[in-house]
C-alpha positions in Angstrom: 49.2 38.1 1.8 50.7 38.1 -1.7 50.6 41.5 -3.5 49.4 40.1 -6.9 46.3 38.4 -5.4 43.1 40.5 -4.9 40.9 40.2 -1.8 38.1 38.6 -4.0 40.5 35.9 -5.1 41.4 35.1 -1.5 37.7 35.1 -0.4 36.6 32.9 -3.3 37.8 29.5 -1.9 36.5 30.4 1.6 33.1 31.3 0.4 33.0 28.2 -1.8 34.0 26.0 1.1 31.3 27.6 3.2 28.6 27.0 0.6 29.7 23.3 0.2 29.5 22.8 4.0 26.0 24.3 4.1 24.9 22.2 1.2 26.2 19.0 2.7 24.6 19.8 6.0 21.2 20.5 4.3 21.5 17.3 2.3 22.2 15.2 5.4 19.2 16.7 7.2 17.0 16.0 4.2 18.1 12.4 4.0 17.6 11.9 7.7 14.1 13.3 7.5 13.2 10.8 4.7 14.8 8.0 6.6 12.7 8.7 9.6 9.6 8.9 7.5 10.4 5.4 6.1 10.8 4.1 9.7 7.2 5.2 10.6 5.9 2.8 8.0 5.0 -0.7 8.9 6.7 -3.6 7.0 3.6 -4.1 4.8 3.9 -0.5 3.5 0.9 1.0 5.3 1.2 4.1 7.6 1.1 3.3 11.3 -1.1 6.3 12.1 -4.1 5.0 10.1 -6.5 2.4 11.4 -6.3 -1.0 9.8 -8.6 -1.5 6.8 -10.8 -4.5 6.1 -9.2 -6.7 3.5 -12.4 -8.4 2.3 -15.6 -6.9 1.0 -18.8 -7.6 2.7 -20.7 -10.7 1.7 -23.0 -10.3 -1.2 -26.7 -10.9 -0.4 -28.8 -12.7 -2.9 -32.6 -13.2 -2.8 -34.4 -15.7 -5.0 -37.3 -14.0 -6.9 -40.6 -15.6 -7.4 -41.8 -16.0 -11.1 -44.3 -13.1 -10.6 -41.5 -10.9 -9.3 -39.2 -11.8 -12.2 -42.0 -10.9 -14.7 -42.6 -7.6 -12.9 -38.8 -6.8 -13.0 -38.6 -7.7 -16.7 -41.6 -5.4 -17.4 -39.9 -2.6 -15.4 -36.7 -3.0 -17.4 -38.7 -2.9 -20.7 -40.4 0.3 -19.6 -37.0 1.9 -18.7 -35.5 0.9 -22.0 -38.5 2.2 -24.0 -38.1 5.6 -22.2 -34.8 6.3 -23.8 
């Protein structure tokens, strides 16, 4: 060991190399974790653990009103608008 070099100067590169090795190891584990999370997804982007969702909405139901029912509905709408 050279006489003009302190113990801290000798330990500096060793500690720096250790920190870099730990950082690289942590980064590799993190990237591996995200890669595995991406593999759990199906090709269409949905998660495989969730049940499939219906892609279409239910059919709309329509009922034809009689003229008397239309008049009654129009009267009800007028009453509700007057109440404001």
